[in-house]
MDTraj code that builds the backbone (N, CA, C; nanometers):
import mdtraj as md
import numpy as np

residues = "MET PRO GLY TYR PHE VAL ASP THR ILE ALA LEU ALA LYS LEU TYR HIS LEU GLY VAL GLY SER GLU ARG MET GLU SER LEU VAL GLN ALA PRO GLY THR ARG LEU ILE ILE SER GLN LEU SER LEU ILE GLU ILE GLN SER VAL PHE ALA THR LYS VAL ARG THR GLY VAL ILE GLY LYS ALA ALA LEU ASP GLN LEU ARG GLY LEU PHE PHE SER ASP LEU ASP LYS GLY ARG PHE GLU VAL VAL LEU LEU ALA ARG ARG HIS PHE GLN ARG ALA GLU THR LEU ILE ARG THR HIS ALA VAL ASP HIS ALA LEU ARG THR LEU ASP ALA SER".split()
xyz = np.array([
    [13.7999, 7.5628, 24.8595],
    [13.8137, 7.4979, 24.9877],
    [13.7708, 7.3525, 24.9728],
    [13.8637, 7.2587, 24.9977],
    [13.8270, 7.1181, 24.9823],
    [13.7285, 7.0733, 25.0900],
    [13.6380, 6.9867, 25.0503],
    [13.5429, 6.9294, 25.1449],
    [13.5569, 6.7787, 25.1441],
    [13.5524, 6.7194, 25.2604],
    [13.5649, 6.5751, 25.2732],
    [13.4461, 6.5208, 25.3505],
    [13.3786, 6.4204, 25.2937],
    [13.2749, 6.3515, 25.3670],
    [13.3448, 6.2533, 25.4599],
    [13.3141, 6.2624, 25.5867],
    [13.3780, 6.1787, 25.6873],
    [13.2751, 6.0798, 25.7406],
    [13.2991, 5.9507, 25.7186],
    [13.2060, 5.8524, 25.7747],
    [13.2349, 5.8370, 25.9234],
    [13.1500, 5.7654, 25.9920],
    [13.1582, 5.7578, 26.1379],
    [13.2855, 5.6892, 26.1861],
    [13.3325, 5.5906, 26.1127],
    [13.4567, 5.5225, 26.1522],
    [13.5734, 5.6204, 26.1492],
    [13.5812, 5.6999, 26.0433],
    [13.6875, 5.8007, 26.0342],
    [13.6685, 5.9079, 26.1417],
    [13.5463, 5.9480, 26.1642],
    [13.5152, 6.0483, 26.2658],
    [13.5618, 6.0019, 26.4036],
    [13.5376, 5.8760, 26.4354],
    [13.5768, 5.8208, 26.5657],
    [13.7277, 5.8268, 26.5872],
    [13.8038, 5.8218, 26.4797],
    [13.9496, 5.8263, 26.4902],
    [13.9997, 5.9617, 26.5410],
    [13.9146, 6.0626, 26.5329],
    [13.9510, 6.1941, 26.5866],
    [13.9368, 6.1992, 26.7383],
    [13.8641, 6.1055, 26.7953],
    [13.8331, 6.1084, 26.9385],
    [13.8940, 5.9936, 27.0175],
    [13.9297, 5.8862, 26.9490],
    [13.9933, 5.7732, 27.0166],
    [14.1053, 5.7235, 26.9267],
    [14.2274, 5.7301, 26.9780],
    [14.3439, 5.6964, 26.8972],
    [14.3397, 5.5536, 26.8460],
    [14.3777, 5.5401, 26.7216],
    [14.3848, 5.4098, 26.6569],
    [14.4503, 5.4265, 26.5213],
    [14.4537, 5.3187, 26.4463],
    [14.5099, 5.3234, 26.3119],
    [14.4303, 5.4256, 26.2307],
    [14.4993, 5.5196, 26.1720],
    [14.4349, 5.6214, 26.0906],
    [14.4095, 5.7526, 26.1632],
    [14.4302, 5.7555, 26.2958],
    [14.4049, 5.8785, 26.3719],
    [14.4970, 5.9927, 26.3282],
    [14.6245, 5.9613, 26.3067],
    [14.7186, 6.0655, 26.2646],
    [14.6781, 6.1242, 26.1300],
    [14.6373, 6.0393, 26.0380],
    [14.5949, 6.0847, 25.9055],
    [14.4731, 6.1764, 25.9160],
    [14.3772, 6.1372, 25.9989],
    [14.2578, 6.2203, 26.0165],
    [14.2940, 6.3550, 26.0785],
    [14.3805, 6.3552, 26.1773],
    [14.4219, 6.4813, 26.2409],
    [14.4913, 6.5725, 26.1401],
    [14.5784, 6.5167, 26.0569],
    [14.6461, 6.6004, 25.9577],
    [14.5472, 6.6555, 25.8567],
    [14.4462, 6.5765, 25.8230],
    [14.3433, 6.6221, 25.7301],
    [14.2645, 6.7384, 25.7888],
    [14.2233, 6.7268, 25.9131],
    [14.1414, 6.8328, 25.9728],
    [14.2222, 6.9576, 26.0057],
    [14.3530, 6.9440, 26.0186],
    [14.4374, 7.0595, 26.0478],
    [14.4725, 7.1403, 25.9228],
    [14.4504, 7.0822, 25.8051],
    [14.4825, 7.1523, 25.6803],
    [14.3951, 7.2775, 25.6688],
    [14.4558, 7.3907, 25.6370],
    [14.3797, 7.5155, 25.6279],
    [14.2655, 7.5068, 25.5264],
    [14.1490, 7.5545, 25.5676],
    [14.0347, 7.5631, 25.4775],
    [13.9614, 7.4328, 25.4510],
    [13.9965, 7.3271, 25.5208],
    [13.9316, 7.1980, 25.4979],
    [13.7934, 7.1965, 25.5601],
    [13.6938, 7.1537, 25.4826],
    [13.5564, 7.1356, 25.5329],
    [13.5361, 6.9878, 25.5604],
    [13.4901, 6.9565, 25.6794],
    [13.4576, 6.8188, 25.7141],
    [13.3062, 6.8054, 25.7140],
    [13.2567, 6.7173, 25.6321],
    [13.1130, 6.7002, 25.6142],
    [13.0726, 6.5661, 25.6739],
    [12.9722, 6.5699, 25.7615],
    [12.9205, 6.4467, 25.8193],
    [12.7696, 6.4413, 25.7975],
    [12.7184, 6.3218, 25.7967],
    [12.5747, 6.3006, 25.7846],
    [12.5097, 6.3215, 25.9208],
    [12.3839, 6.3593, 25.9207],
    [12.3128, 6.3708, 26.0474],
    [12.3074, 6.2356, 26.1188],
    [12.3188, 6.1262, 26.0443],
    [12.3241, 5.9934, 26.1065],
    [12.4487, 5.9766, 26.1937],
    [12.5536, 6.0494, 26.1607],
    [12.6772, 6.0402, 26.2385],
    [12.6575, 6.0869, 26.3820],
    [12.5608, 6.1750, 26.4043],
    [12.5340, 6.2237, 26.5398],
    [12.4892, 6.1094, 26.6303],
    [12.4219, 6.0122, 26.5733],
    [12.3774, 5.8946, 26.6479],
    [12.4849, 5.7857, 26.6438],
    [12.5389, 5.7624, 26.5257],
    [12.6363, 5.6551, 26.5091],
    [12.7597, 5.6737, 26.5971],
    [12.8086, 5.7971, 26.6105],
    [12.9307, 5.8193, 26.6895],
    [12.9064, 5.7823, 26.8352],
    [12.7861, 5.8093, 26.8838],
    [12.7547, 5.7722, 27.0216],
    [12.7485, 5.6207, 27.0376],
    [12.7033, 5.5524, 26.9347],
    [12.7022, 5.4065, 26.9356],
    [12.8453, 5.3524, 26.9369],
    [12.9329, 5.4135, 26.8590],
    [13.0736, 5.3723, 26.8567],
    [13.1347, 5.3894, 26.9958],
    [13.1106, 5.5048, 27.0572],
    [13.1640, 5.5291, 27.1916],
    [13.1078, 5.4278, 27.2919],
    [12.9776, 5.4017, 27.2853],
    [12.9136, 5.3064, 27.3769],
    [12.9708, 5.1657, 27.3583],
    [12.9971, 5.1269, 27.2336],
    [13.0567, 4.9959, 27.2058],
    [13.1942, 4.9857, 27.2699],
    [13.2684, 5.0941, 27.2672],
    [13.4018, 5.0938, 27.3288],
    [13.3914, 5.0721, 27.4802],
    [13.2882, 5.1272, 27.5430],
    [13.2668, 5.1038, 27.6864],
    [13.2265, 4.9583, 27.7099],
    [13.1292, 4.9117, 27.6342],
    [13.0759, 4.7760, 27.6504],
    [13.1842, 4.6697, 27.6323],
    [13.2792, 4.6954, 27.5416],
    [13.3851, 4.5979, 27.5146],
    [13.5090, 4.6198, 27.6009],
    [13.5013, 4.7172, 27.6916],
    [13.6110, 4.7396, 27.7849],
    [13.7278, 4.8187, 27.7303],
    [13.7119, 4.8796, 27.6134],
    [13.8207, 4.9578, 27.5546],
    [13.8387, 5.0891, 27.6304],
    [13.7294, 5.1491, 27.6736],
    [13.7327, 5.2724, 27.7527],
    [13.6346, 5.2580, 27.8690],
    [13.6496, 5.3437, 27.9692],
    [13.5583, 5.3441, 28.0827],
    [13.4448, 5.4432, 28.0611],
    [13.3483, 5.4425, 28.1530],
    [13.2333, 5.5318, 28.1409],
    [13.2725, 5.6788, 28.1506],
    [13.3733, 5.7099, 28.2304],
    [13.4188, 5.8491, 28.2408],
    [13.4726, 5.8973, 28.1061],
    [13.5442, 5.8094, 28.0368],
    [13.5973, 5.8436, 27.9046],
    [13.4829, 5.8627, 27.8050],
    [13.3763, 5.7850, 27.8211],
    [13.2596, 5.7998, 27.7342],
    [13.2036, 5.9411, 27.7449],
    [13.1850, 5.9890, 27.8660],
    [13.1336, 6.1246, 27.8856],
    [13.2280, 6.2286, 27.8257],
    [13.3572, 6.2058, 27.8411],
    [13.4567, 6.2985, 27.7862],
    [13.4511, 6.2998, 27.6327],
    [13.4446, 6.1828, 27.5706],
    [13.4392, 6.1752, 27.4243],
    [13.3131, 6.2415, 27.3699],
    [13.1996, 6.2139, 27.4343],
    [13.0751, 6.2789, 27.3924],
    [13.0875, 6.4307, 27.4040],
    [13.1429, 6.4750, 27.5148],
    [13.1603, 6.6189, 27.5353],
    [13.2488, 6.6825, 27.4294],
    [13.3579, 6.6171, 27.3971],
    [13.4484, 6.6685, 27.2933],
    [13.3792, 6.6754, 27.1577],
    [13.3074, 6.5686, 27.1249],
    [13.2399, 6.5654, 26.9957],
    [13.1368, 6.6783, 26.9854],
    [13.0505, 6.6903, 27.0859],
    [12.9460, 6.7917, 27.0790],
    [13.0028, 6.9333, 27.0902],
    [13.1153, 6.9490, 27.1567],
    [13.1841, 7.0784, 27.1594],
    [13.2349, 7.1131, 27.0196],
    [13.2968, 7.0159, 26.9532],
    [13.3431, 7.0381, 26.8159],
    [13.2264, 7.0698, 26.7231],
    [13.1155, 7.0032, 26.7440],
    [12.9958, 7.0292, 26.6640],
    [12.9477, 7.1730, 26.6851],
    [12.9420, 7.2149, 26.8111],
    [12.9002, 7.3524, 26.8439],
    [12.9952, 7.4566, 26.7857],
    [13.1229, 7.4230, 26.7777],
    [13.2237, 7.5151, 26.7247],
    [13.2229, 7.5207, 26.5721],
    [13.1425, 7.4356, 26.5097],
    [13.1356, 7.4344, 26.3637],
    [13.2472, 7.3568, 26.2971],
    [13.3097, 7.2661, 26.3698],
    [13.4177, 7.1864, 26.3107],
    [13.3670, 7.0979, 26.1976],
    [13.2388, 7.0607, 26.2054],
    [13.1785, 6.9749, 26.1045],
    [13.0589, 7.0426, 26.0415],
    [13.0416, 7.0164, 25.9153],
    [12.9207, 7.0590, 25.8446],
    [12.8285, 6.9377, 25.8410],
    [12.7131, 6.9498, 25.9038],
    [12.6201, 6.8372, 25.9121],
    [12.5228, 6.8451, 25.7948],
    [12.5172, 6.7370, 25.7173],
    [12.4290, 6.7290, 25.6025],
    [12.3025, 6.6548, 25.6442],
    [12.1896, 6.7196, 25.6259],
    [12.0619, 6.6567, 25.6565],
    [12.0229, 6.5668, 25.5404],
    [11.9673, 6.4535, 25.5732],
    [11.9299, 6.3582, 25.4694],
    [11.7874, 6.3829, 25.4225],
    [11.7716, 6.3844, 25.2938],
    [11.6404, 6.4043, 25.2317],
    [11.6015, 6.2756, 25.1586],
    [11.4807, 6.2710, 25.1133],
    [11.4293, 6.1537, 25.0415],
    [11.5205, 6.1170, 24.9245],
    [11.5704, 6.2168, 24.8529],
    [11.6569, 6.1898, 24.7378],
    [11.7859, 6.1190, 24.7788],
    [11.8355, 6.1460, 24.9006],
    [11.9554, 6.0780, 24.9481],
    [11.9285, 5.9286, 24.9676],
    [11.8131, 5.8975, 25.0242],
    [11.7780, 5.7571, 25.0438],
    [11.7562, 5.6868, 24.9102],
    [11.6983, 5.7571, 24.8146],
    [11.6778, 5.6986, 24.6823],
    [11.8118, 5.6722, 24.6147],
    [11.9038, 5.7665, 24.6270],
    [12.0372, 5.7491, 24.5694],
    [12.1107, 5.6350, 24.6394],
    [12.0950, 5.6257, 24.7712],
    [12.1589, 5.5174, 24.8468],
    [12.1075, 5.3819, 24.7995],
    [11.9780, 5.3738, 24.7755],
    [11.9218, 5.2475, 24.7266],
    [11.9814, 5.2112, 24.5908],
    [11.9953, 5.3085, 24.5043],
    [12.0552, 5.2853, 24.3732],
    [12.1994, 5.2360, 24.3873],
    [12.2748, 5.2986, 24.4762],
    [12.4139, 5.2575, 24.4975],
    [12.4219, 5.1139, 24.5497],
    [12.3346, 5.0801, 24.6438],
    [12.3332, 4.9439, 24.6983],
    [12.2990, 4.8435, 24.5889],
    [12.1947, 4.8722, 24.5125],
    [12.1539, 4.7802, 24.4050],
    [12.2641, 4.7625, 24.3010],
    [12.3361, 4.8690, 24.2720],
    [12.4361, 4.8684, 24.1661],
    [12.5712, 4.8124, 24.2109],
    [12.6116, 4.8420, 24.3347],
    [12.7498, 4.8126, 24.3738],
    [12.7686, 4.7153, 24.4900],
    [12.6657, 4.6894, 24.5693],
    [12.6853, 4.6114, 24.6922],
    [12.7190, 4.4648, 24.6682],
    [12.6844, 4.4114, 24.5537],
    [12.7164, 4.2721, 24.5246],
    [12.8661, 4.2538, 24.5031],
    [12.9295, 4.3517, 24.4403],
    [13.0719, 4.3403, 24.4070],
    [13.1643, 4.4131, 24.5037],
    [13.1085, 4.5031, 24.5870],
    [13.1904, 4.5831, 24.6787],
    [13.1287, 4.5803, 24.8184],
    [13.2102, 4.6007, 24.9172],
    [13.1625, 4.6013, 25.0559],
    [13.0946, 4.7352, 25.0873],
    [12.9802, 4.7547, 25.0288],
    [12.9037, 4.8768, 25.0495],
    [12.7833, 4.8423, 25.1360],
    [12.7781, 4.9035, 25.2535],
    [12.6692, 4.8762, 25.3460],
    [12.5683, 4.9906, 25.3412],
    [12.4539, 4.9685, 25.4001],
    [12.3437, 5.0634, 25.3945],
    [12.3860, 5.2040, 25.4335],
    [12.4419, 5.2203, 25.5507],
    [12.4747, 5.3543, 25.5974],
    [12.5942, 5.4144, 25.5237],
    [12.6766, 5.3304, 25.4618],
    [12.7852, 5.3834, 25.3786],
    [12.7293, 5.4512, 25.2556],
    [12.6185, 5.4011, 25.2073],
    [12.5604, 5.4528, 25.0821],
    [12.4770, 5.5773, 25.1058],
    [12.4262, 5.5982, 25.2277],
    [12.3378, 5.7131, 25.2503],
    [12.4117, 5.8421, 25.2686],
])
top = md.Topology()
chain = top.add_chain()
for i, resn in enumerate(residues, 1):
    res = top.add_residue(resn, chain, resSeq=i)
    for name in ("N", "CA", "C"):
        top.add_atom(name, md.element.get_by_symbol(name[0]), res)
traj = md.Trajectory(xyz[None], top)
């Protein structure tokens, strides 16, 4: 069963249509696909939704709907949430030190 780590930007495409939304939907519809998210995504996705309200992309009613959909999917087991341990932060630091100068690797991308 294939597993895919989904960062928050990709995750948001499942809840608000944009470039890449169709690709994400086809990925999650594939039989046996595991979608893996970081526990940080539980906070980050809400920030993404809030930014969409603040910038006028969606209204507050849509914010409540998106949050509800996300947490419903979480309750249904659509995502496997990976808890971060000390070793993850240590590995993230190594990745940043090694690759961030030459590649657009940000802190939360590495964790």
